[in-house]
Backbone as CSV, one residue per row, in Angstrom:
resi,resn,N_x,N_y,N_z,CA_x,CA_y,CA_z,C_x,C_y,C_z
1,UNK,166.843,147.841,299.575,166.630,149.137,298.936,166.289,148.956,297.472
2,UNK,165.543,149.900,296.915,165.212,149.838,295.490,166.486,149.949,294.668
3,UNK,166.525,149.227,293.565,167.694,149.271,292.704,167.363,150.026,291.427
4,UNK,168.384,150.590,290.808,168.235,151.286,289.542,168.618,150.339,288.412
5,UNK,167.793,150.310,287.362,168.028,149.403,286.251,169.082,149.960,285.298
6,UNK,169.767,149.052,284.611,170.743,149.421,283.597,170.043,149.607,282.250
7,UNK,170.844,149.911,281.205,170.279,150.000,279.856,169.644,148.661,279.487
8,UNK,168.526,148.714,278.755,167.827,147.475,278.439,167.017,147.611,277.153
9,UNK,166.694,146.449,276.604,165.788,146.333,275.467,164.596,145.514,275.925
10,UNK,163.390,145.999,275.645,162.173,145.343,276.114,161.349,144.862,274.939
11,UNK,160.903,143.618,275.027,160.090,143.011,273.976,158.923,142.282,274.623
12,UNK,157.718,142.484,274.093,156.550,141.830,274.675,155.347,141.926,273.772
13,UNK,154.212,141.515,274.328,152.961,141.518,273.590,151.903,142.238,274.408
14,UNK,151.142,143.115,273.754,150.113,143.903,274.438,148.792,143.794,273.687
15,UNK,147.735,144.140,274.382,146.426,144.301,273.753,146.061,145.770,273.904
16,UNK,145.951,146.472,272.794,145.731,147.908,272.826,144.560,148.304,271.933
17,UNK,143.998,149.458,272.215,143.030,150.076,271.310,143.634,151.387,270.825
18,UNK,143.770,151.494,269.506,144.383,152.653,268.869,143.307,153.448,268.139
19,UNK,143.323,154.753,268.305,142.348,155.635,267.646,143.076,156.761,266.937
20,UNK,142.766,156.933,265.657,143.322,158.023,264.859,142.242,159.089,264.710
21,UNK,142.588,160.328,265.060,141.642,161.444,264.980,142.175,162.480,264.000
22,UNK,141.293,163.049,263.188,141.725,164.071,262.246,140.560,164.983,261.886
23,UNK,140.872,166.105,261.252,139.855,167.078,260.864,139.969,167.379,259.372
24,UNK,138.960,168.086,258.874,138.927,168.520,257.479,138.225,169.879,257.440
25,UNK,138.715,170.811,256.619,138.106,172.150,256.598,136.615,172.149,256.265
26,UNK,136.129,171.141,255.530,134.714,171.114,255.148,133.845,170.370,256.156
27,UNK,134.466,169.763,257.170,133.721,168.944,258.121,133.170,169.790,259.266
28,UNK,132.050,169.326,259.839,131.438,170.039,260.965,132.102,169.654,262.287
29,UNK,132.833,168.537,262.322,133.591,168.132,263.509,134.660,167.133,263.082
30,UNK,135.504,166.732,264.023,136.578,165.805,263.668,136.031,164.395,263.464
31,UNK,136.835,163.531,262.904,136.447,162.149,262.687,137.438,161.241,263.392
32,UNK,136.985,160.044,263.776,137.818,159.121,264.529,137.691,157.719,263.941
33,UNK,138.841,157.056,263.787,138.886,155.688,263.285,139.701,154.865,264.272
34,UNK,139.232,153.676,264.618,139.884,152.843,265.623,140.123,151.436,265.078
35,UNK,140.925,150.669,265.805,141.112,149.263,265.444,140.238,148.334,266.284
36,UNK,139.378,148.934,267.145,138.482,148.172,268.032,139.238,147.238,268.982
37,UNK,140.504,147.502,269.180,141.319,146.671,270.063,141.969,145.529,269.311
38,UNK,143.288,145.376,269.456,144.010,144.339,268.722,145.341,144.061,269.412
39,UNK,145.909,142.867,269.219,147.240,142.583,269.750,148.286,143.450,269.058
40,UNK,149.324,143.828,269.799,150.413,144.621,269.236,151.706,144.286,269.970
41,UNK,152.832,144.520,269.299,154.129,144.257,269.900,154.544,145.408,270.818
42,UNK,155.246,145.083,271.887,155.915,146.068,272.722,157.385,146.051,272.329
43,UNK,157.870,147.146,271.774,159.270,147.273,271.367,159.810,148.563,271.968
44,UNK,160.708,148.439,272.923,161.220,149.619,273.622,162.727,149.503,273.854
45,UNK,163.369,150.642,273.846,164.778,150.749,274.199,164.863,151.714,275.373
46,UNK,165.495,151.274,276.451,165.495,152.045,277.689,166.910,152.391,278.130
47,UNK,167.107,153.632,278.561,168.392,154.023,279.121,168.476,153.528,280.569
48,UNK,169.627,153.709,281.191,169.740,153.405,282.613,168.925,154.415,283.424
49,UNK,168.467,153.992,284.594,167.679,154.864,285.463,168.603,155.752,286.304
50,UNK,168.222,157.016,286.426,168.983,157.975,287.232,168.126,158.449,288.399
51,UNK,168.711,158.523,289.582,167.971,158.907,290.780,168.025,160.403,291.004
52,UNK,166.854,160.991,291.308,166.776,162.392,291.707,166.611,162.533,293.220
53,UNK,165.953,161.553,293.833,165.733,161.576,295.272,165.135,160.260,295.735
54,UNK,165.242,159.960,297.019,164.701,158.708,297.548,164.408,158.842,299.032
55,UNK,163.560,157.946,299.537,163.285,157.886,300.964,162.909,156.452,301.328
56,UNK,163.237,156.024,302.543,162.973,154.639,302.938,161.494,154.399,303.237
57,UNK,161.057,153.171,302.967,159.723,152.710,303.312,159.856,151.587,304.333
58,UNK,158.731,151.099,304.812,158.779,150.000,305.782,159.467,148.789,305.168
59,UNK,159.193,148.551,303.887,159.904,147.523,303.129,160.454,148.196,301.880
60,UNK,161.761,148.171,301.685,162.350,148.783,300.513,162.378,150.299,300.618
61,UNK,162.293,150.948,299.465,162.347,152.399,299.418,161.596,152.912,298.207
62,UNK,161.412,154.211,298.164,160.783,154.877,297.027,161.816,155.780,296.376
63,UNK,161.825,155.778,295.062,162.780,156.570,294.298,162.038,157.433,293.292
64,UNK,162.375,158.693,293.241,161.979,159.563,292.137,163.196,159.702,291.237
65,UNK,163.014,159.399,289.958,164.140,159.440,289.052,163.712,159.696,287.625
66,UNK,164.660,159.515,286.711,164.352,159.725,285.306,165.163,158.765,284.447
67,UNK,164.632,158.481,283.275,165.335,157.728,282.256,164.821,158.180,280.895
68,UNK,165.348,157.597,279.842,164.925,157.929,278.487,164.451,156.645,277.814
69,UNK,163.242,156.689,277.243,162.646,155.512,276.623,162.301,155.789,275.168
70,UNK,162.651,154.861,274.299,162.305,154.942,272.886,161.364,153.787,272.554
71,UNK,160.297,154.085,271.828,159.283,153.090,271.511,158.915,153.179,270.035
72,UNK,158.612,152.028,269.432,158.190,151.981,268.037,156.973,151.067,267.915
73,UNK,156.062,151.401,267.006,154.858,150.595,266.842,154.226,150.859,265.481
74,UNK,153.379,149.917,265.055,152.579,150.065,263.846,151.106,150.078,264.239
75,UNK,150.259,150.667,263.402,148.826,150.671,263.677,148.053,150.488,262.375
76,UNK,146.849,149.964,262.511,145.967,149.730,261.361,144.539,149.950,261.839
77,UNK,144.022,151.161,261.646,142.669,151.498,262.086,141.726,151.435,260.894
78,UNK,140.655,150.657,261.022,139.734,150.464,259.894,138.269,150.491,260.309
79,UNK,137.994,150.898,261.543,136.613,150.945,262.023,136.287,152.375,262.450
80,UNK,135.412,153.017,261.716,135.100,154.418,261.983,134.040,154.535,263.075
81,UNK,134.250,155.495,263.981,133.267,155.742,265.031,132.104,156.518,264.424
82,UNK,130.957,155.832,264.285,129.789,156.420,263.640,128.650,156.608,264.637
83,UNK,128.170,155.486,265.201,127.050,155.541,266.141,127.462,155.224,267.573
84,UNK,128.755,155.049,267.803,129.260,154.727,269.130,130.527,155.515,269.378
85,UNK,130.738,155.889,270.630,131.942,156.630,270.984,133.126,155.711,271.252
86,UNK,132.900,154.380,271.293,133.962,153.451,271.650,134.179,152.351,270.611
87,UNK,133.103,151.919,269.951,133.178,150.784,269.023,132.945,151.266,267.602
88,UNK,133.931,151.031,266.722,133.835,151.507,265.353,133.108,150.545,264.437
89,UNK,132.743,151.056,263.257,132.029,150.282,262.237,132.846,150.290,260.947
90,UNK,132.895,149.147,260.280,133.618,149.043,259.019,132.758,149.638,257.904
91,UNK,133.129,150.828,257.430,132.400,151.480,256.341,133.304,151.674,255.121
92,UNK,134.435,150.970,255.123,135.342,151.049,253.993,136.478,152.034,254.134
93,UNK,136.535,152.794,255.234,137.637,153.728,255.469,138.751,153.029,256.251
94,UNK,139.968,153.570,256.110,141.099,152.912,256.766,142.296,153.856,256.809
95,UNK,142.986,153.883,257.950,144.230,154.637,258.096,145.234,153.719,258.787
96,UNK,146.409,153.588,258.186,147.437,152.747,258.802,148.796,153.412,258.668
97,UNK,149.726,152.986,259.523,151.058,153.561,259.516,151.866,153.101,260.708
98,UNK,152.773,153.956,261.166,153.618,153.615,262.294,154.263,154.846,262.885
99,UNK,154.954,154.663,264.004,155.596,155.787,264.661,156.800,155.335,265.473
100,UNK,157.671,156.282,265.752,158.791,156.120,266.667,158.769,157.320,267.613
101,UNK,158.890,157.071,268.906,158.897,158.151,269.877,160.030,157.999,270.871
102,UNK,160.617,159.112,271.271,161.690,159.126,272.277,161.299,160.123,273.360
103,UNK,161.295,159.673,274.613,160.801,160.549,275.682,161.646,160.460,276.942
104,UNK,162.253,161.564,277.398,162.761,161.613,278.769,161.581,161.429,279.722
105,UNK,161.720,160.519,280.677,160.588,160.097,281.500,160.884,160.285,282.979
106,UNK,159.991,160.942,283.678,160.066,161.096,285.125,159.265,159.957,285.758
107,UNK,159.854,159.256,286.741,159.164,158.101,287.311,159.247,158.083,288.837
108,UNK,158.295,157.352,289.412,158.298,156.996,290.827,158.369,155.484,290.906
109,UNK,159.353,154.974,291.631,159.579,153.537,291.739,159.605,153.135,293.198
110,UNK,158.898,152.049,293.530,158.814,151.591,294.918,159.109,150.105,294.970
111,UNK,159.887,149.708,295.983,160.176,148.296,296.160,161.549,148.066,296.776
112,UNK,161.909,146.804,296.968,161.095,145.630,296.663,159.846,145.579,297.538
113,UNK,158.760,145.065,296.948,157.486,145.070,297.667,157.438,144.050,298.787
114,UNK,158.315,143.021,298.717,158.396,142.011,299.769,159.866,141.798,300.108
115,UNK,160.198,141.549,301.376,161.605,141.369,301.757,162.258,140.240,300.951
116,UNK,163.436,140.519,300.407,164.177,139.515,299.676,163.676,139.231,298.279
117,UNK,162.677,139.985,297.803,162.113,139.734,296.472,162.701,140.694,295.451
118,UNK,162.409,140.450,294.182,162.792,141.358,293.099,161.515,141.821,292.406
119,UNK,160.602,142.404,293.199,159.306,142.860,292.717,159.185,144.358,292.982
120,UNK,158.908,145.115,291.926,158.866,146.571,292.029,157.625,147.125,291.334
121,UNK,157.172,148.251,291.831,156.082,149.006,291.222,156.651,150.315,290.712
122,UNK,156.280,150.688,289.469,156.841,151.888,288.856,155.783,152.573,288.003
123,UNK,155.688,153.888,288.141,154.790,154.684,287.317,155.591,155.849,286.743
124,UNK,155.343,156.179,285.470,156.128,157.235,284.854,155.383,157.973,283.763
125,UNK,155.849,159.179,283.487,155.297,159.995,282.398,156.446,160.625,281.637
126,UNK,156.369,160.549,280.303,157.414,161.122,279.473,156.846,161.900,278.307
127,UNK,157.609,162.870,277.836,157.223,163.666,276.676,158.476,164.007,275.888
128,UNK,158.378,163.894,274.554,159.539,164.157,273.729,159.193,164.122,272.251
129,UNK,160.200,164.079,271.382,159.974,164.110,269.941,159.626,162.733,269.385
130,UNK,158.961,162.738,268.257,158.621,161.497,267.584,158.541,161.690,266.084
131,UNK,158.500,160.573,265.362,158.268,160.557,263.933,157.015,159.735,263.676
132,UNK,156.110,160.274,262.870,154.810,159.635,262.647,154.518,159.563,261.152
133,UNK,154.020,158.400,260.725,153.559,158.240,259.345,152.239,157.486,259.367
134,UNK,151.206,158.083,258.795,149.904,157.435,258.727,149.077,158.042,257.619
135,UNK,148.458,157.212,256.797,147.667,157.731,255.689,146.557,156.755,255.343
136,UNK,145.557,157.271,254.644,144.421,156.454,254.235,143.231,157.331,253.896
137,UNK,142.042,156.833,254.211,140.810,157.570,253.948,139.947,157.597,255.193
138,UNK,139.141,158.655,255.316,138.222,158.806,256.443,136.953,159.492,255.968
139,UNK,135.863,159.199,256.638,134.588,159.832,256.310,134.366,161.023,257.229
140,UNK,133.956,162.150,256.631,133.665,163.373,257.383,132.203,163.750,257.191
141,UNK,131.607,164.223,258.252,130.242,164.755,258.169,130.303,166.232,257.802
142,UNK,129.672,166.596,256.708,129.639,167.983,256.251,128.198,168.474,256.217
143,UNK,128.028,169.737,255.956,126.680,170.313,255.906,125.845,169.732,254.765
144,UNK,126.514,169.158,253.772,125.793,168.567,252.640,125.769,167.045,252.670
145,UNK,126.271,166.442,253.769,126.247,164.988,253.906,127.639,164.410,254.100
146,UNK,127.727,163.073,254.277,129.024,162.423,254.483,129.909,162.508,253.244
147,UNK,131.193,162.732,253.474,132.188,162.807,252.402,133.406,162.003,252.819
148,UNK,133.908,161.140,251.931,135.127,160.376,252.184,136.295,161.086,251.505
149,UNK,137.368,161.317,252.267,138.522,162.061,251.756,139.814,161.403,252.218
150,UNK,140.896,161.673,251.471,142.217,161.198,251.861,142.691,161.960,253.097
151,UNK,143.407,161.256,253.991,143.935,161.888,255.203,145.375,161.433,255.427
152,UNK,146.087,162.204,256.231,147.427,161.823,256.629,148.476,162.057,255.563
153,UNK,149.616,161.418,255.772,150.745,161.572,254.869,151.476,160.240,254.741
154,UNK,151.979,159.938,253.547,152.724,158.705,253.308,154.199,158.845,253.700
155,UNK,154.622,160.029,254.105,155.995,160.248,254.556,156.001,160.577,256.041
156,UNK,157.130,160.357,256.687,157.228,160.618,258.116,157.181,162.120,258.394
157,UNK,156.437,162.472,259.456,156.333,163.849,259.914,156.771,163.924,261.375
158,UNK,157.304,165.065,261.760,157.649,165.274,263.161,156.383,165.254,264.007
159,UNK,156.461,164.695,265.207,155.302,164.605,266.104,155.744,164.851,267.540
160,UNK,154.821,165.332,268.345,155.020,165.429,269.785,154.539,164.124,270.401
161,UNK,155.420,163.457,271.132,155.161,162.116,271.668,155.000,162.181,273.182
162,UNK,153.910,161.588,273.683,153.643,161.507,275.119,153.451,160.045,275.504
163,UNK,153.958,159.675,276.677,153.835,158.299,277.130,153.618,158.255,278.635
164,UNK,152.675,157.426,279.075,152.457,157.196,280.497,152.354,155.692,280.721
165,UNK,152.885,155.209,281.841,152.864,153.767,282.089,152.788,153.477,283.581
166,UNK,152.165,152.350,283.871,152.131,151.776,285.219,152.648,150.360,285.093
167,UNK,153.703,150.034,285.858,154.356,148.737,285.700,154.471,148.008,287.026
168,UNK,154.245,146.691,286.969,154.563,145.794,288.070,155.671,144.884,287.569
169,UNK,156.883,145.048,288.127,158.039,144.307,287.641,158.362,143.143,288.570
170,UNK,158.534,141.960,287.977,158.928,140.753,288.705,160.154,140.189,288.004
171,UNK,161.327,140.367,288.614,162.597,140.015,287.975,162.699,140.754,286.640
172,UNK,162.839,140.030,285.536,162.947,140.675,284.228,161.595,140.790,283.521
173,UNK,160.560,140.265,284.100,159.217,140.358,283.519,158.481,141.564,284.089
174,UNK,157.603,142.138,283.288,156.742,143.160,283.859,155.390,143.232,283.153
175,UNK,154.376,143.497,283.968,153.027,143.771,283.473,152.901,145.280,283.333
176,UNK,152.399,145.731,282.194,152.409,147.159,281.899,151.029,147.627,281.463
177,UNK,150.528,148.670,282.101,149.341,149.384,281.629,149.835,150.701,281.070
178,UNK,149.503,150.992,279.806,150.173,152.094,279.116,149.214,152.961,278.322
179,UNK,149.639,154.181,278.099,148.938,155.099,277.218,149.957,155.895,276.428
180,UNK,149.712,156.071,275.132,150.617,156.833,274.273,149.786,157.784,273.414
181,UNK,150.303,159.015,273.239,149.630,160.014,272.409,150.660,160.642,271.487
182,UNK,150.297,160.791,270.236,151.159,161.475,269.279,150.380,162.574,268.586
183,UNK,151.018,163.731,268.449,150.425,164.877,267.764,151.306,165.215,266.566
184,UNK,151.018,164.640,265.399,151.832,164.932,264.212,151.711,166.399,263.812
185,UNK,152.835,166.992,263.449,152.845,168.386,263.005,152.699,168.413,261.489
186,UNK,151.508,168.005,261.010,151.271,167.871,259.570,150.258,168.876,259.038
187,UNK,149.796,169.787,259.900,148.851,170.801,259.458,147.415,170.340,259.353
188,UNK,147.119,169.101,259.835,145.761,168.566,259.729,145.082,168.404,261.088
189,UNK,145.711,168.882,262.163,145.154,168.730,263.517,144.816,167.268,263.805
190,UNK,145.695,166.365,263.406,145.474,164.947,263.637,146.186,164.493,264.906
191,UNK,145.789,163.322,265.397,146.415,162.750,266.580,146.219,161.249,266.577
192,UNK,147.069,160.559,267.336,146.947,159.115,267.514,146.975,158.824,269.001
193,UNK,146.006,158.032,269.474,145.936,157.659,270.874,145.941,156.142,270.988
194,UNK,146.706,155.619,271.938,146.802,154.186,272.146,146.737,153.882,273.631
195,UNK,145.832,152.981,274.029,145.686,152.572,275.428,145.668,151.049,275.484
196,UNK,146.346,150.471,276.478,146.321,149.017,276.559,147.113,148.477,277.725
197,UNK,147.271,147.166,277.739,148.036,146.478,278.778,148.784,145.323,278.125
198,UNK,149.908,144.960,278.725,150.696,143.902,278.116,151.662,143.250,279.087
199,UNK,152.350,142.245,278.576,153.365,141.504,279.316,154.646,141.553,278.500
200,UNK,155.764,141.934,279.143,157.021,142.108,278.414,158.183,141.558,279.230
201,UNK,159.304,141.344,278.517,160.523,140.852,279.147,161.649,141.830,278.856
202,UNK,162.432,142.166,279.859,163.521,143.129,279.739,164.858,142.416,279.584
203,UNK,165.585,142.770,278.502,166.924,142.230,278.271,167.946,143.314,278.629
204,UNK,168.728,143.085,279.668,169.726,144.074,280.078,170.946,143.995,279.171
205,UNK,171.584,145.149,278.938,172.813,145.192,278.143,174.001,144.775,279.007
């Protein structure tokens, strides 16, 4: 039968692409700055898993449950999306900072995938509060031409934090495909999006 995990701390390495989006009252549309993909740390604190319901499978079982996950990360975006929707160009603009997010997460967990193994598949989505700090400069297209302006804030602001993940767990190791979105409540209609995959190790308490 599928087992429920205890409290744990997760540490690993991921390759992610982070994009910072923001607006300006004088701009004709929003602007986006990315890191064009870069290595980043996986730092997470996880509560114990709680079961809401389960049913048996041919091998193992499936569980619908919930837990609470806290994540922290830094970002450094310095490539502005100018002529491409995916690959940024270095034009001298840059926004960097960091965030902390805490999210109650609803998940579906299946396994063990093979008899006698400790291999599980898990997918989850969480939403909750976060703290976000990011500042720098960005170029905006205006009716009179490009304008570079300061963006963001050097102090932490409250943010809405969203997280989605797909995990293949093998003992204490897991491969993770993840997406994170933050909506800072700073009055600038800004957002941070992060997509990537990584390998991490779970340390149980």
